[in-house]
N, C-alpha and C positions, 0 to 999 in steps of 0.2 A: 480301454481303447475304443473310440467311436468307430462306427461303420465306415465313415469317410476316411479316417486315418488308416484303417485296415485295408481299404481299397487302394490307397496310395502305396502302401508297402508291397502290394502284389504287382505293382506296375514298375517298369523300368523308368529311369529318369534320364532325360536328355538335358545336359547343361551346355548352354551356348552363349556366345557373346551377343548380347542384344543390340549392339551397335554395329556389328559386322553385317554388311548386306548379304553375304553368302549364307551366313548362319541364320539370319532372320528370314531369308528366302526359303531355306530348307524347312524351317518351322512353319512358315506360311504354307508351303507345299503339303506338309503333314495335315495342317488344318483343312486345306482345300480338298484333300482326299478323304477327309473324315477319319484320319488316323490319330489326330492329336489326343484323343481320349485314351489311346492305348498307352501313352507315355505321360509322365509328370514332366512338364516343360518348365525349366528354370533358367532365368538369365544369370549368367556368371556374376554380374554386378549386384544381384539382389541379396538382401539380408537373409532371405529365406534359404538361399543356396548355402550361405555360410553356416546357418544353423542346422540345416538338414544334412549337409554333406561337407563337413569341415575338412575331410580327407582330400577333397579336390580343391587345391589352392588356386587362388585367382590368377596367378601368373601362368599356370598350366592351362587353365580353361580359357585364357585369352589367346592361346596359341592353337587350340583345336577343340572341337566339340567333344564332350565326354558322355559316355553311356554308363550309367550305374544300374546294375541289375538289382532286382528285389533283395537278393542275398547280400548286397553291399559290394560285390566285386565289380 
């Protein structure tokens, strides 16, 4: 496992609807405050979300933002 992958697994992941103005605004707020690096930020619509977090289905993440902790909960 590379260092970058190991770092990602130590961070919580925020899964959000990239087309939702409220969700996108929240992610922008995290970026503006310098907090974006604290989290892995994934758009619900992305292939990366499907590969990294198949347990979070698209229908659910279209209804609400999800936080996945490093231990998978």
